[in-house]
N, C-alpha and C positions, 0 to 999 in steps of 0.2 A: 114901261112895257116891263112886269116883274112876275115871277111866279110866288113872288112873295104876297100879289095881289088876290091869288087866289087860294094860298094856305099862312096858315100863322108862321110867322120867320122864325120861330124855333123848333119848327119840327123837325123832330130826328130825325137822321137817313137811314145813321148806320143799321146793318141788320144786326140782330139779335143771332142768327145763326143762317148756314149755309148747307146748299144740298139738302132740301131745299131753300132758299134765301126766307126769310122768318123778319118781320120788322119788330120792334116792338110794341107791345097791345097800347100804349097809349098814343103812338103814331098812326097803327091801324083803326083806332077810335074816333080819333080826330078826323081822320080821311073819311071813312065811311059815314058817322055820324054828321059830318059837318051837311052844312046848306046844300042842296044841288046848285049847280054852276048857274049864273043868271046873269052871263054876258047878252049883250044889247041885240035883238033882232036883227039879223042881216042881209040882205039876199044875197042869192048865189051869183057874185060878180064871173066875169072873165078870169080866171087865176093866171098867174105868171109861175104859179109852182104848185105841184100837187103832190100831199105829204100822204101817204099811205101807210097806216098801221093795223095788225094784225092782232087780234085778242081772243083769248079763249082762257076764261075761268082764272083770272086775276084779278079781280073789282080794283081790288085798292091799289095795285101800280099802276092799270088802266086810269085811274082816275088823276093820279099824280101826275100820272104822262101828259094826261089830255087836259086839263085844266092845265096845267103849267106850258104846255102848247100853245094854249088859245090866250092865255094873259101875258106870255111874256116872247109871242113870236109878231112880228108887224109887217108889213105889206099884203099883196094883194093875192091869197093862198087857198084851198081849198085841200080842207083833212076827208079824207077818203078811210073808211074803218071797216075792216072785213072780218066778224065775228066768226068763230070758229065751234061754233056750239055751246057756248057757254052755257052752265046752268046755276051760276054761283049769284045773279040779278045784273050781271055787266048786261046783257041783251036788253032788259028793261031800262038800265041808265042811258044806254046808248040810244035808246028810242028818244028818250025825251031830251037828251042833248041834242041830238040832230032835229027834232022838231022847234026848238028854241035859237038853231044858230044855222045860219043858211048857209055859213063856209063847212058843215059836218055833213057829210055823205053816207048813209050807214048802209053795209049788205049782210044779212044774216044766212050763213049756212045754218043747214039744218043737218050738218054732221063738221065733225073735223077735218076737213078736208088737206090738214098738214100745212107749211109754214112756205112754202116755195108758190103752192096752189094759188094758196088766199092773195100773196103779193101779184103773182099775174092778176088775178082779178081787179086788183086795186089800179092795177096799172093800164087794165084795159078801158077805164072807166076815168082816168085822171086826164084832163084837158089843158095843164099846164107844160109849159117849155122846159120848164125846170122839174125831175122825176126824184123824190126822197121817200127812201123805205126806211122809216124809223119803228123799233123795238118798242112795247108797250109797257117796258120795264124801264125807263127812261124820265129824266127829269131833265128839262130845255132851261137854257139861260139866256138872259136878253144879248142880242144880236147874231146868234147862231147861226139862222138861215143866211142873213146876210152875208157872213164871211164864208158861209162854204160857195153860195152862187156866187161870189166875184170872180172866185176862181177857176168856173166855168165858161167866164168870160175868155178862155186860151184856149184855141180850137184843138192842141195839142193833148188838153185834158180833157180825159171821158171821163172819171169819175174822182171826188172827194169826200172827205170822212172829216170827223173833228176829233181832236183828244177827248179822253176818257178815263175815268178812275179805275176799271176794270172790264179789261178785254182780251188780254193775255198777248196782246201783239207789239208791234210799236207805237202804237196809238195811244199806251197807256202811260200813264204818267204817277208821279207820286202826287198825295192829294194830302191835308190837315182839316180838312173842313168835317164838320158832323151835323152841320143843323142845315136847314135850307136857305136860312141871310147867310151862314160862313160859305155854303156853294156859290151863292150872287157874288159874292167880295173875290172869292178864290176864281170865278170866271174872268171877272172883271181884271183883276190883276194881271192873269195870264193873257188876256187879249191885249193889255194895254205892254205888257213888257215884250211878247212876241208880234207883236203888229207887222202884219204883210209876210210872215214866216210861213211855208209851208215845205213839206219834203217828199221826195219819191216813196210810195211803199208796195212792197209786194202784194199785199191783199188788203181790201177793205171788208170788213165784214160788216154784217147788215144790221148791228144795230144802232147804225145810221150812216145812210151815203146816200150822195146827191149825183144826180147825172144828168145829161142835156139829155130831150128827148130823141136829137139824130141819133145821140150813140146807142139810147135803147131800141130804136127801132133801125138800126145795123145790126147790132146783136143779137136782139130778141130777148124773148121771157126766159125767166128764170127754169134751170130743169128742174123738171118735176119727179126726175125717177129717183131725189133726194129723199124719199119717205116724207115723217111727219118735218124732219129738218137736220142739219148737221152739213156743213161742208158745202151747201148751195153757192154760200159765196166766196168759197176758194174756188169754184168752179166759175163764178160768173167772172170775179175780178181775172181770173185767167183769159175768159174766152174777150173781155174788154182791153187787154193786154195784146192779145194775138190781134186782136184788129187793127193795135196800133197805135191805142192811145197811151195815156201816162196817167196813174193814179197817184192821188196825191196824199196827205193827211193837213190838214192847215193846224198849224200849232196857236194860231190864236183864238180859235173855238175850240169850247168847250162843253159839252152835258155831261151830266150824272148818269150811270146803268148800274143798276143793281145787278142786274146779270145771273142768270140761271135758277130765274125764276119760275121758267116753266120745265125746261129740260134738267133741272135737278130735283123734280118730284121722280124723276125714271131712276135717280142714281142707284137706290136702295134695292129696286129692282132687278136691275141688271138690265133694264131694257136700253138706259143711256150708253150703255157698251154694247150692246148689240148693235144699236143703230149707229155708231161712230164707226165698229166693225165694219158693217155693210154698207156703210155710204163710203170708207175710204174704199173697197176694192171698187163700188163704183168708180170713184175717181180714177184710180190708178188704170183700172180697163180703160175707160173712155179717154185720158190724156198719155196713158203709155209710159209715165213716170210715178216716181215714188212721192205719195203724199208726205211731207214735212211738218213738225210742228210750227208755229208761227216764232219769229224771230223776237226778240225784247229790245225796248229801248233801256240802256244801263245806265242809271242814276249813279253818282257818286258816295250815295246812302247804299246802294245795291254793291256797288265797288269794294266799298268801305265791309260790309258783309260778309261778302266772298274772304275779302282778306282775314277776316275775324274766324271764319270756318276754319280754314288752313292751319290757323296758329293753335285753336284750339285740337284738330287731329295729330298735328305735328308734336304736342303735348301729351295727350294721351291715349292715342292709338299706334300701335308698336309697328315698325318697318315692316313690310311686307304683306301687310292685312289687306284685306278684301273690303271692302264699304260697300254698303248699299246707300245709294243717297236720293232723297227724296226731294226729284230736281227740276221737274214740269219739263225736262229736253234742256235744261242748260249745260250742255257739255262742258263750260270753264268750271263747274261745279264741282268736277270729277277730276280736276288738275288736283292730285294730293302727294306733292311730292315722296315717292318712295314707297307711295299707296296704290294697290288697285282699287278703279270703282267702279258698280254698275248705275245703270238708271234704276229707280225702284218706283213703279212698277218698270219691269223690263220686258220689250218685246221677243221676238222669235228670233231676232236677226242679230240682238244684243243691243239694238239702240232704248231710247224712250220707247215706251208702249203707246204712246199716244193718249192716253186715258187715263182715269181714276179706278182703282178695284171698285165693283159695285156694292162692294157691302164687307163686315169684318171677318167673314167666314173666307171670303177669297181673297182676301188681304193677307191672312194669316196663312194661308195655304200657298200663297206665292212667296212670303217670306221663307217660309219652312222647305219649298222645292229651292230657293235659291241660296240657301242655310247648305242645305244638301248638297249643292253643286258648288261650295267652296266660299261662299260668303260668309264672312265672321264679324261683321259688326254695322251697325243701321246708323244714318246718320239723319236726322230731320232738320233743315235750316230753321232759321223765325219765319221766313213767307209759307212753309208748311207746317205748321206747330197746329194749326187746325184740322190737321189728320189724327192728332191724340184726343179732341172733342168728339170729331166726326164717328171716326172708327173706336168706337168706345171698348169692346172687347179686343180689339187688336193692343192697345194701349194696356189691357188689363192683362194680355198675355205676354208684355214686353216687360212690365212690370213684376210680373210674377215668375218670372223666367232667366231674365239676362240683367246683369249689373247695369247701371247706368254708370258711364265711363264720364261723361260731362254733361253740366244742365246749368244753360245758361239763356233765359228767353229770349235777351235778343241778339242773341248769337246763333245757338244751336240746341238739340238733346243728341246724343251718342249712346247708344245701348251696345254692348258687347255681346254678339249672338254667340259666344263661346257656352254660353253655361255658366250658371253660378258654381 
């Protein structure tokens, strides 16, 4: 069982842009123009696992997810797909898929009900003892489900998730693959190199998580107050931990996650920032604690990057300077000997704002606000260089008005904000 049975092994998975996430045109054509899946017709069986997938106007990603899922997943399972009023051909595709494969059941909503309500619809229909929430922008790899479900045999474990290439918390690991075949080889090597390994994790994000039915029945449905989405997984993880269960990340399980295929479309309009701000307020009011950005697993490569950044600052930025750092909440990146450092973007309390600017205009306005408050340098690490492509007007503003003190793509770019 292998996803290469559904798509060409040399299919390129690397996006050409983010926010929103877009794939190479050749990849899109291969997926959308390829023949419809012809899995052998199967009767509806009593499933051991129920896999719930929510879709909304992401046909190319939905096909990659569902066809890799049906091709690469073994065992007795059902797939429950809840579509939130797609208009791009997804509904027609899902109808054909469910008609041809007894493992697939489709619910077609007449409006976009949001992520949590759609997940709850699927969970109510689920018949399996193991319940899995899976994003429609994932590609699964052989053995993924078995490696998750085996962890749930421990009654102390409430939920478990896999590692992935892009999620922003401790489940994210460094990867090197580019194509579908390389993904399968990477996942297989990781499974062998980390066989049986897992670790406790504070939050399992819902790009992929599995739980036992008794845990779901004890904790209840997802909180539908979190609007279209964002932070409903933080809330649910806290609820499961508060019920006395452990959350695990299975180091030997790996699936690909494109990330931000839906919410990335909301960034430029400012809707993403609005949603995050509103749901952060709901989370904090509900739990009485401040929401904090996720932690990260630090690879040797990332630790080396931080040291190179510190050396670049020591060589080019004067002592006593105040440096803005595109950090995504990594406080260690602010440890610049003899210099003050602030997160960029910066929240009202002085910490990381928890989200990126909606567009270039807001990024520039925030930059100038912090300049007026005393910031005199901007540091963009290698991991944040996509900013200079995504916020093109910000890049032009920086390059037109300020001197570049340091530029090394493998390390960082540093701008002197004191003007030319």
